[in-house]
C-alpha positions as CSV (number, residue, x, y, z in Angstrom):
1,X,-14.8,-19.6,2.2
2,X,-14.1,-18.6,5.7
3,X,-12.9,-21.8,7.4
4,X,-14.4,-20.8,10.8
5,X,-18.0,-20.4,9.8
6,X,-18.2,-21.6,6.2
7,X,-19.2,-18.2,4.9
8,X,-17.7,-16.6,1.8
9,X,-14.9,-14.3,2.7
10,X,-16.7,-11.3,1.3
11,X,-19.5,-11.9,3.9
12,X,-17.1,-10.7,6.5
13,X,-15.4,-7.6,5.1
14,X,-12.4,-6.0,6.8
15,X,-13.5,-3.1,9.1
16,X,-12.7,0.4,7.8
17,X,-11.6,3.2,10.1
18,X,-14.1,6.0,10.9
19,X,-13.4,9.2,9.0
20,X,-11.3,11.7,10.9
21,X,-13.1,15.0,11.6
22,X,-11.6,18.1,10.1
23,X,-9.7,20.3,12.5
24,X,-12.3,23.0,11.8
25,X,-15.1,20.6,13.0
26,X,-14.3,21.5,16.6
27,X,-16.1,24.6,17.7
28,X,-13.3,25.4,20.3
29,X,-15.9,25.9,23.1
30,X,-14.6,23.0,25.3
31,X,-17.6,20.8,24.6
32,X,-17.7,17.6,26.7
33,X,-17.7,15.4,24.8
34,X,-16.0,17.0,21.9
35,X,-16.4,15.7,18.3
36,X,-12.8,14.4,18.7
37,X,-13.8,12.5,21.8
38,X,-16.4,10.7,19.7
39,X,-13.8,10.1,17.0
40,X,-11.4,8.5,19.6
41,X,-14.2,6.2,20.8
42,X,-15.0,5.2,17.2
43,X,-11.3,4.5,16.6
44,X,-11.2,2.3,19.8
45,X,-14.2,0.3,18.4
46,X,-12.5,0.1,15.0
47,X,-9.3,-1.3,16.5
48,X,-11.3,-3.9,18.5
49,X,-13.2,-4.9,15.3
50,X,-10.0,-5.1,13.3
51,X,-8.3,-7.3,15.9
52,X,-11.3,-9.6,15.9
53,X,-11.4,-9.6,12.1
54,X,-7.6,-10.5,11.9
55,X,-8.2,-13.4,14.2
56,X,-10.9,-14.7,11.9
57,X,-8.7,-14.1,8.8
58,X,-5.1,-14.9,9.9
59,X,-3.9,-15.2,6.2
60,X,-5.1,-11.7,5.4
């Protein structure tokens, strides 16, 4: 059980990072935003979610 909200631990799974795009996924045309810009934003969100998850699961 999660002591904070009395839910089973598997009801709050650890976040997983977004898949990194292949280097070939970028077309090289200077798109704004580039696929790698979206990946950077997704990684920022993942890091925030992981920090929050670790606060809820300090023993993990």
